[in-house]
C-alpha positions in Angstrom: 28.1 -25.3 -44.2 26.5 -22.7 -45.9 23.1 -25.0 -46.0 23.5 -25.7 -42.7 23.5 -22.3 -41.4 21.1 -20.9 -43.9 19.2 -24.0 -42.1 19.9 -23.0 -38.9 18.7 -19.4 -39.1 15.0 -20.8 -40.8 14.8 -22.9 -37.6 15.7 -19.9 -35.6 13.2 -17.7 -37.4 10.9 -20.4 -37.2 11.1 -20.7 -33.7 10.6 -17.0 -33.1 7.9 -16.8 -35.3 6.1 -19.8 -32.8 7.0 -18.2 -30.0 5.6 -14.9 -31.0 2.2 -16.3 -32.1 2.1 -18.7 -28.8 1.8 -15.4 -26.9 -0.7 -13.3 -29.4 -4.2 -12.7 -28.4 -6.7 -15.0 -30.2 -10.2 -13.1 -30.8 -12.9 -13.2 -33.6 -12.2 -11.3 -37.3 -14.4 -8.5 -35.5 -12.9 -8.0 -32.9 -9.7 -6.7 -34.3 -10.2 -2.8 -34.3 -11.6 -2.8 -30.7 -8.3 -4.8 -29.8 -5.8 -2.5 -31.8 -8.0 0.3 -30.3 -7.9 -0.9 -26.7 -4.0 -1.0 -27.4 -3.8 2.7 -28.4 -5.9 4.1 -26.0 -3.9 2.2 -23.2 -6.8 0.3 -21.7 -5.7 -3.3 -22.6 -4.0 -4.7 -19.4 -0.6 -6.7 -20.2 -2.1 -9.9 -18.7 -4.4 -10.7 -22.0 -1.8 -10.8 -24.0 -1.9 -13.8 -25.1 -5.0 -15.2 -23.8 -8.0 -16.8 -25.6 -10.6 -13.7 -25.7 -12.9 -15.9 -26.9 -13.6 -17.7 -23.7 -15.7 -16.3 -20.6 -14.4 -13.9 -18.0 -13.9 -14.0 -14.6 -14.6 -11.6 -12.0 -10.9 -11.4 -11.5 -10.1 -10.6 -15.1 -13.2 -7.9 -14.9 -10.9 -6.1 -12.2 -8.0 -5.6 -13.9 -9.7 -4.5 -16.9 -12.2 -2.0 -15.1 -9.2 -0.7 -13.0 -6.8 0.3 -15.9 -9.6 2.0 -17.6 -11.1 3.7 -14.7 -7.4 5.2 -13.7 -6.9 6.1 -17.3 -10.0 7.9 -17.5 -9.6 10.0 -14.4 -5.8 9.7 -13.7 -6.8 8.7 -10.1 -4.6 6.2 -8.7 -5.1 4.8 -5.0 -2.2 4.1 -2.6 -3.5 1.2 -0.9 -3.5 0.7 2.8 -3.4 -2.9 3.1 -6.8 -3.9 3.9 -8.5 -6.6 3.2 -11.3 -7.1 1.8 -12.3 -9.9 1.0 -11.4 -13.8 2.5 -10.1 -15.5 -0.3 -8.3 -12.7 -2.3 -6.0 -9.7 -1.8 -5.4 -8.8 -5.4 -4.0 -5.4 -5.8 -6.7 -4.9 -8.5 -9.4 -6.2 -7.2 -8.8 -3.9 -3.9 -8.4 -1.1 -5.6 -12.0 -2.0 -8.0 -13.4 -2.3 -4.6 -12.5 1.3 -3.2 -13.9 2.4 -6.6 -16.7 1.6 -5.8 -17.0 -0.9 -9.1 -17.4 -4.2 -7.3 -18.8 -6.2 -4.1 -18.3 -9.2 -3.1 -20.6 -11.8 -1.8 -22.5 -11.7 1.6 -20.1 -14.7 2.5 -17.2 -12.4 2.2 -15.4 -13.8 -0.6 -15.6 -12.5 -3.8 -14.8 -15.1 -5.8 -12.1 -14.0 -8.4 -12.0 -17.1 -10.5 -15.8 -17.1 -11.3 -17.3 -16.6 -14.5 -19.3 -13.2 -14.5 -22.8 -13.1 -15.7 -24.4 -10.9 -18.1 -26.1 -9.5 -15.7 -23.5 -8.8 -13.3 -21.3 -7.2 -16.2 -24.0 -4.4 -16.5 -24.2 -3.6 -13.5 -20.4 -3.6 -13.1 -20.6 -1.2 -16.0 -23.0 1.1 -14.7 -20.8 1.5 -11.1 -17.8 2.2 -13.4 -19.7 5.3 -14.7 -21.4 6.6 -11.3 -17.6 5.6 -9.8 -16.1 8.9 -11.8 -19.0 11.0 -11.2 -20.6 10.6 -14.5 -23.8 12.5 -14.5 -26.0 10.8 -17.2 -27.0 13.6 -20.2 -29.4 11.5 -21.5 -32.6 10.2 -19.9 -32.2 6.2 -19.4 -35.3 5.1 -21.7 -37.4 2.6 -19.7 -38.7 1.0 -22.3 -35.1 0.4 -23.9 -35.4 -3.3 -23.1 -38.5 -4.0 -25.0 -36.2 -4.8 -28.1 -35.1 -7.8 -26.4 -37.4 -10.9 -25.7 -35.6 -12.5 -22.8 -35.4 -8.6 -20.7 -37.9 -10.7 -18.2 -34.9 -13.0 -17.3 -32.9 -10.2 -16.0 -32.9 -10.1 -11.8 -34.6 -7.7 -10.4 -31.6 -5.9 -9.0 -29.8 -5.7 -12.7 -32.8 -4.4 -14.5 -32.1 -0.3 -14.2 -28.1 -1.0 -14.4 -29.6 -2.9 -18.1 -31.5 0.0 -19.0 -28.7 2.4 -18.5 -26.3 0.5 -20.5 -28.6 0.0 -23.6 -29.4 4.0 -23.4 -25.6 4.9 -23.5 -25.4 1.7 -26.4 -22.7 0.0 -23.8 -24.8 -3.1 -24.9 -26.2 -3.8 -28.3 -27.1 -7.4 -26.8 -26.0 -11.1 -28.3 -27.5 -13.2 -31.0 -28.8 -16.8 -29.5 -28.6 -20.0 -31.5 -31.8 -19.1 -33.5 -30.0 -15.3 -34.4 -32.1 -13.3 -32.3 -31.0 -10.4 -30.4 -31.5 -11.3 -26.5 -29.5 -10.1 -23.4 -28.9 -13.5 -21.9 -28.7 -11.6 -18.7 -27.6 -15.2 -16.9 -25.0 -16.3 -19.3 -21.5 -15.2 -19.3 -20.0 -12.9 -21.6 -16.9 -13.4 -23.4 -13.0 -11.6 -22.6 -13.8 -9.9 -26.2 -17.4 -8.8 -25.7 -16.6 -7.1 -21.9 -13.9 -5.2 -23.5 -16.0 -4.1 -26.4 -18.5 -2.9 -24.0 -16.0 -1.2 -22.1 -14.3 0.3 -24.7 -17.7 1.7 -25.3 -17.9 3.0 -21.3 -14.6 4.4 -21.5 -14.4 6.9 -24.4 -17.5 8.3 -23.0 -16.6 8.3 -19.0 -13.2 9.6 -20.2 -14.5 12.7 -22.2 -17.1 13.4 -19.5 -14.6 13.5 -16.9 -11.7 15.7 -18.3 -14.4 18.1 -19.5 -16.2 18.2 -15.9 -13.6 17.5 -13.4 -10.0 17.4 -14.3 -10.4 21.1 -16.6 -12.7 22.3 -13.3 -11.3 25.7 -11.4 -12.4 28.8 -10.3 -12.0 31.6 -13.5 -9.0 33.7 -13.1 -9.9 37.0 -13.0 -6.1 38.3 -12.5 -3.9 39.4 -15.5 -2.0 36.9 -17.3 2.2 37.6 -17.0 2.8 36.2 -20.4 5.9 34.3 -19.0 5.4 30.6 -18.1 2.1 30.5 -16.9 2.7 32.5 -13.5 -0.2 35.2 -13.2 -0.1 37.6 -10.9 -3.6 39.0 -9.0 -3.2 42.8 -8.1 -3.3 43.3 -4.0 -2.4 46.2 -1.3 -1.3 45.3 1.9 1.7 45.6 4.6 3.1 42.7 5.2 5.6 41.5 7.8 9.3 39.5 6.9 9.4 36.3 8.7 12.9 35.0 7.9 16.6 36.7 9.1 17.9 37.6 5.8 15.1 37.7 2.8 16.6 37.7 -0.6 14.8 40.4 -3.4 14.9 39.8 -6.8 13.7 41.1 -10.1 11.0 38.1 -10.7 9.7 35.4 -9.1 12.4 32.9 -8.9 14.8 32.4 -6.6 17.1 31.8 -9.9 16.4 35.6 -11.2 18.5 38.7 -10.1 18.9 39.4 -6.9 18.8 42.9 -6.6 18.6 43.3 -2.4 17.9 41.7 1.1 14.9 42.6 3.6 15.7 41.8 7.5 13.2 40.3 10.2 10.2 41.9 10.5 10.4 44.6 8.2 7.3 45.7 7.3 7.1 45.1 2.9 4.1 46.9 0.6 3.0 44.3 -1.3 1.0 45.0 -4.7 1.1 41.6 -6.0 -0.2 37.9 -5.5 1.9 35.4 -8.0 0.2 32.4 -8.7 3.7 30.3 -7.5 3.2 31.9 -4.5 5.8 34.6 -5.0 4.5 38.3 -3.8 5.3 41.4 -5.8 6.2 43.9 -3.8 7.2 48.0 -4.0 11.2 47.9 -3.1 13.3 50.8 -2.7 10.7 52.9 -5.7 11.0 49.8 -8.1 8.9 46.7 -8.8 10.6 43.4 -7.3 9.7 40.5 -6.0 9.9 37.9 -2.6 8.9 34.0 -1.7 5.7 34.6 -0.3 6.8 31.5 2.5 8.3 34.4 4.4 6.1 36.9 4.8 2.9 37.4 7.2 0.1 39.8 8.0 1.3 40.3 11.5 4.3 41.3 13.0 6.5 38.5 13.7 4.9 35.9 11.8 2.2 33.5 12.2 1.4 31.0 15.0 2.3 27.4 13.7 0.4 26.1 16.9 -3.2 24.7 17.2 -6.5 27.5 16.6 -9.5 26.1 17.3 -13.1 27.4 16.3 -13.3 30.8 15.3 -9.8 31.9 16.0 -9.0 32.4 12.3 -9.3 35.9 10.6 -8.1 36.5 7.1 -8.6 38.7 4.0 -9.3 37.4 0.3 -12.5 36.4 -1.0 -13.1 32.9 -1.0 -13.1 32.7 -5.0 -9.7 34.3 -4.8 -8.1 32.5 -2.6 -9.7 28.3 -4.1 -8.2 30.3 -7.8 -5.0 30.2 -6.0 -5.2 27.0 -4.4 -6.1 25.5 -7.9 -2.5 27.2 -9.2 -0.8 24.0 -7.7 -2.6 21.4 -9.6 0.4 19.6 -11.0 2.9 19.9 -8.1 3.9 17.0 -6.3 2.3 15.4 -3.2 5.3 15.0 -0.3 4.6 13.6 3.0 5.1 16.6 5.5 5.4 19.5 2.7 4.0 22.7 3.0 4.9 25.0 0.4 5.9 25.6 -3.1 9.4 24.4 -3.1 9.4 20.7 -1.8 5.6 19.9 -2.4 2.3 19.8 -0.6 0.7 16.9 1.1 -2.9 17.4 1.6 -3.3 19.6 4.9 0.2 21.2 4.1 -1.9 22.6 1.2 -4.6 24.4 3.0 -1.7 25.3 5.7 -0.1 27.1 2.9 -2.4 28.9 0.4 -5.0 30.2 3.6 -1.7 31.5 5.6 -1.0 33.5 2.4 -4.5 35.3 3.1 -3.7 35.9 6.8 -5.4 32.9 7.6 -3.5 31.1 11.1 -3.9 27.5 10.2 -3.8 24.3 12.0 -1.2 22.0 10.3 -2.8 18.5 10.1 -6.2 17.8 8.9 -8.0 16.1 11.6 -6.9 19.3 13.3 -8.2 22.1 10.5 -11.8 19.9 11.0 -11.9 22.1 14.1 -11.3 25.5 12.8 -14.2 27.9 11.2 -17.9 26.7 11.1 -19.2 23.4 10.6 -21.5 23.7 7.0 -23.6 20.9 5.4 -22.9 19.2 2.1 -26.1 20.9 0.6 -24.2 24.8 1.7 -21.8 24.1 0.4 -19.6 27.1 -1.1 -16.6 28.0 -2.6 -13.4 27.8 -0.8 -15.0 25.4 2.4 -12.7 22.7 3.2 -13.8 19.5 2.6 -13.1 16.2 4.6 -12.6 13.1 3.9 -12.2 10.0 6.6 -13.9 7.4 8.9 -16.3 8.5 11.6 -15.4 11.7 13.1 -11.4 11.4 12.2 -10.0 13.2 8.9 -7.3 12.0 7.6 -7.6 14.0 4.4 -8.8 17.5 3.3 -9.2 19.4 0.1 -11.4 23.1 -1.2 -14.1 23.4 -2.7 -14.3 24.9 -6.0 -17.8 24.6 -7.2 -20.1 22.2 -9.3 -19.5 19.4 -6.9 -15.2 19.4 -7.7 -12.8 20.0 -5.2 -8.9 20.6 -5.6 -6.3 18.8 -3.0 -2.9 17.1 -2.8 -4.2 13.6 -3.5 -1.8 11.0 -3.9 2.4 11.0 -4.1 1.6 9.1 -7.9 -1.0 11.7 -8.6 -0.1 15.2 -7.1 -2.3 18.4 -6.4 -5.1 17.5 -8.2 -8.8 18.3 -9.1 -11.8 15.3 -8.1 -15.1 15.4 -7.7 -17.1 14.8 -4.4 -19.3 12.9 -6.5 -16.9 10.0 -7.3 -17.6 7.2 -5.1 -14.3 6.7 -3.5 -14.4 10.6 -2.0 -18.5 10.0 -1.0 -18.0 7.0 0.8 -15.1 8.8 3.2 -16.8 12.2 2.9 -17.3 12.8 6.7 -17.9 16.9 6.8 -17.0 20.3 5.7 -15.8 23.7 7.5 -16.1 27.2 6.4 -12.8 29.5 7.3 -12.8 32.0 4.7 -14.9 34.7 5.9 -14.4 37.5 3.4 
């Protein structure tokens, strides 16, 4: 009986072992460390587990790899609207790769996801991957970079610049031909493990660049740090008016702090500071106190929620000060229809809320906000200008320019309020104009 049980356990162990091996990826020894690194960096799609990575990669697989690496590097995540760009596929990753500007299709409207990608097509895709993340080359592309490869003349004219770019940045080091010579082999195929290795190199450079050039971008803060949970207070001296029937006054800048009194609709309030979380520091019965900034307005009776076009927009505060204030909401939730910190923001709701805190009477939707202020060209953008995205003359998205090619906006439900670069292909393709609202 014991032998039968032992034999059964051994059989089960072997079955599990064989099953696990059946789902393990197959790759060359030289790729093992790269495979593990990609797993650690979270850029190895689950779909590649169980594949023979020594086999050629297809166009569809390339999109899967590119999108996972791009979104991990930049933190972007598109909310697709269901548009089908190609007649032969509506695959989510292919659609995302197209919208990000990483891939394109064929003139006949197809994408051909199962077709093997040539190495020169891959060079172009790698270059697109970098520039889609607004990557600015720090190295001059070496025009002689390809001279080390005996078959460089076989490159198609459209792929030459991309190949120079990839070789300059050491994303591409060539492959060995039958004689052992290192060549580009532009019309040959790339194996999955070769493609993944080149993507790993590009990903690490793009991620580092994007983090320092975009994700940590912002407007320098000249307010003083309160030392509590990252909230900062910018000194202010102005009179504002209560717009709620009853407004609670508290001893700190949160609804969980101690209630010290109340204010009534229309009461004048002496404001001494603006908190980065949307609260206001005030003078109340001779003491410092705090109220929610959502319920204060520059004019008695509150600000209008109606449409205001053209130059009928006035307020206070410098553009840099207001841009800093908007940046304090990075990380807040995206909520469709949201226009206050307690619930979250949509794109126009963020602009509406923040500019109202400085006395600007704002329209509520992105397209209506594009009717306000003064039009400015992209070359003339200044900190605090509103930037608009959409199709034709219709704006369906808005953010605030914060300098160095970057803007802050309420992006999508999965990414919330964040900073992006105008030079990212996705936003460049959808940019339709800018307006200068802030007069200070």
